[in-house]
C-alpha positions, 0 to 999 in steps of 0.5 A, spaced: 406 747 277 409 741 282 416 740 281 419 733 280 422 729 286 417 725 289 416 719 284 422 714 281 422 715 274 423 723 275 426 723 282 433 726 278 431 733 274 438 736 276 443 738 270 447 732 267 442 726 268 436 724 267 430 729 265 432 736 263 433 741 268 427 744 271 423 739 268 416 740 272 409 737 273 403 741 272 398 741 278 394 735 274 400 731 272 403 732 265 410 733 264 413 740 263 419 741 259 423 748 258 416 750 261 412 749 256 406 742 258 407 737 254 400 736 250 401 743 249 407 741 244 404 735 241 397 739 240 401 745 236 407 740 233 404 733 233 408 727 235 412 724 235 417 730 236 423 732 238 424 736 244 430 740 246 430 744 252 436 751 250 437 752 258 439 745 259 444 745 252 447 751 255 448 750 262 451 744 259 456 747 254 458 752 260 460 746 265 465 743 260 467 750 258 469 752 265 471 746 269 476 744 263 479 752 262 479 751 270 483 745 270 488 746 265 489 754 266 491 751 273 498 747 269 499 753 264 495 750 258 489 752 254 483 748 253 478 748 245 472 745 246 469 742 240 462 740 240 461 734 237 456 735 231 455 728 230 451 728 236 445 733 233 447 738 229 442 745 227 444 751 225 440 753 232 445 749 236 451 750 232 449 758 234 447 756 241 454 752 242 458 758 239 455 763 244 457 758 249 465 759 247 465 752 244 468 751 237 464 745 232 467 739 230 464 736 224 465 729 220 462 730 213 460 736 208 452 736 210 455 737 217 461 742 215 454 746 211 451 747 217 455 750 221 457 755 216 450 756 215 450 758 222 456 763 221 461 759 225 468 761 223 472 757 219 477 758 224 472 755 229 471 748 226 473 742 225 473 736 220 474 730 221 472 723 216 475 716 215 473 718 208 473 724 206 471 726 199 475 731 194 470 736 195 469 736 203 476 737 203 476 742 198 471 746 202 474 745 209 480 748 206 475 754 202 472 755 208 479 756 212 477 751 217 481 750 223 483 744 223 483 738 218 484 731 221 488 725 217 484 719 218 490 716 214 497 716 211 494 716 204 489 723 206 497 726 207 497 727 199 491 728 198 490 734 202 497 737 201 494 737 194 488 740 195 491 746 198 496 747 192 490 748 188 486 753 192 494 757 193 496 755 200 502 754 200 508 755 206 506 761 207 499 759 209 499 753 210 493 748 211 492 746 219 492 738 221 492 733 226 493 726 225 487 721 228 491 716 233 489 710 235 492 708 241 489 701 242 486 703 248 479 701 249 473 704 251 465 704 251 458 701 253 459 697 246 463 694 241 460 698 235 462 705 238 468 703 242 474 707 237 481 706 239 482 699 239 486 697 232 483 693 228 477 698 225 477 703 221 478 709 224 486 713 224 493 711 224 495 705 230 500 708 234 503 700 235 508 699 230 511 706 229 505 708 224 503 714 227 509 717 229 511 716 221 505 719 219 506 725 223 513 725 220 510 725 213 506 731 215 512 735 216 514 734 209 509 738 206 510 745 207 503 747 204 500 743 211 502 746 218 501 740 223 498 742 230 498 736 233 496 728 234 488 727 235 485 721 240 478 719 240 477 712 244 470 711 245 463 713 246 460 713 253 465 712 258 463 714 265 470 714 269 476 717 267 481 712 268 481 711 259 482 719 258 489 719 263 491 712 259 491 716 252 493 721 255 500 719 257 500 714 251 499 721 246 504 725 251 509 720 249 507 720 241 509 727 242 515 726 245 517 722 240 516 726 234 520 731 237 526 726 238 526 724 232 524 731 228 526 736 233 518 738 232 514 739 238 508 739 235 504 745 240 497 741 241 493 734 243 486 733 242 484 728 247 477 726 244 469 726 247 466 720 249 464 723 256 458 718 259 450 721 261 445 718 264 439 714 261 436 712 267 436 713 274 440 707 276 446 711 270 452 714 274 454 720 268 460 722 268 464 727 273 465 733 268 470 737 273 473 730 277 476 727 269 478 735 268 482 735 273 484 728 273 486 729 265 490 736 268 494 732 273 496 727 267 498 732 263 502 736 268 505 729 270 507 726 264 510 732 260 514 733 267 517 726 266 517 727 258 522 734 259 517 736 254 512 743 255 505 742 256 501 743 250 494 746 248 489 741 250 482 740 245 476 736 248 469 734 243 464 733 247 457 732 243 452 727 247 454 729 254 452 737 252 446 735 248 444 728 250 440 730 257 437 737 253 433 732 248 427 728 250 422 724 246 414 725 245 410 719 242 403 718 241 400 711 244 396 707 238 395 700 239 395 697 247 395 689 247 396 684 252 400 678 249 399 672 253 407 669 253 408 662 255 413 658 258 415 651 260 409 649 263 403 653 266 405 657 272 410 660 267 405 663 263 405 671 263 402 676 260 406 682 256 403 688 255 405 691 248 403 699 247 405 702 240 407 709 239 407 712 233 415 713 232 420 708 233 427 705 229 427 710 225 427 716 230 431 711 236 435 706 232 440 706 238 436 700 241 436 696 236 443 697 234 447 698 241 442 695 246 441 701 248 436 702 255 432 708 255 427 711 261 420 712 259 414 715 262 406 717 261 407 725 260 400 727 259 396 725 266 398 721 272 395 715 270 391 710 275 396 707 281 397 701 279 402 700 275 403 693 270 411 692 266 409 694 259 414 694 253 413 700 248 415 698 241 415 702 234 410 702 228 415 699 223 416 692 221 421 690 225 420 685 231 426 689 234 422 695 234 422 696 241 423 703 244 423 700 251 423 693 253 421 693 259 418 699 262 413 700 268 406 704 265 399 705 269 395 700 267 390 704 264 394 708 259 391 708 253 391 710 246 392 718 245 396 718 251 403 722 251 409 718 252 416 722 254 423 719 253 428 722 256 436 723 254 435 722 246 437 730 245 443 725 242 443 720 235 435 720 235 435 726 230 441 725 227 441 718 226 433 718 224 431 715 218 425 714 213 425 707 213 417 704 211 417 712 209 416 714 216 416 721 216 422 724 220 420 728 226 421 735 227 426 739 233 422 743 237 426 747 241 424 750 248 426 755 253 422 759 258 415 756 255 417 758 248 416 754 243 421 754 237 421 750 230 428 748 230 427 744 224 421 742 221 417 736 220 419 732 214 412 732 209 410 727 203 412 732 199 419 732 202 419 724 200 416 724 193 420 730 192 426 725 191 422 719 187 423 722 180 418 716 178 
């Protein structure tokens, strides 16, 4: 095998960039992920499929734990790193996260069930959600989760009532946090920017609503107020927005101490750390962000005259995203003449149809997200063409790669690999057009392991009662 490094589309192979760590090519030009030839993966498990490199996941998990523990330890604070399960959660992944020192953040009863199936202790699980059901809250209380994040004032009475039903009182309170919308906007698309005031998450900092909600929690003996929670968006590329949010949250914490005499012990500064989807993208500097945030917390607490709180963060995409690659098989290759205002503007676009699409990666259609892709089973000829890789669904917007360079001899049966799909591919997958959701195949040291099996027609039909 030869290490990747010579071709532009694969020039970045370090952890944290586009391809999983250790990605390489065989002598005859096929892609190797986690020591496994993609041709073997496709032959054994079919396509489309998600390939998840265990080593990359574990290294990135350790990177976050190490960077934040070192930075905040230097200012006398502790850190809890929660893996944001919404990015992708399976029993195996939850176990990997815990083995690398992470806790698990869930936002539905289903995610909570997976974490519990993975034997993650309840104390190391958090439950989010802007519209939690009574059943979800009750199960979280029964599992003794480490925190329930309250998303609205109305949840206070509901959680307190369900805590009482479960026999919890001031001697054994249910730990909670309050999600606060700081008004600080960050993220790559409006749909994933989550801290502006006019949206569904959290309680606004403006107007005193967040402070009033925190005070209201303190009035319930069966609830233990751990602190406040902030999440400002996703795919954030620098530390500035995190620092601004931290200052706002520390100010709120000090305001609560002045009004109630209670200085809460924790703050959660959320996730949203950006990754590279293309070689031109610059992933966030985790060490740099950790140091910058720690310095901000230290300085702001000194200015406010408060002690430094324990901090928690919630990386998800930034851990699992670079660990994942989606493999597709090429079906139809079709050249389409695209006319312009004059004959001189007439061009040809080559459409390369693959056996997946928006049912396994909705982000291009939903957010306009852009990915890298390449021929994966062989080198192809020296010439190249600008192609559009599309899926098999009945939507003209079913586009995987709107503009990608592929060899001119791309043909049915070839494999296309799309990296940086570990996050939000399988977790947002659907059965649109009754397409079966792909499996997740773990790779490590050349060994293949099915983490999530491929759906079957029997799975589909089992839900249809006729």
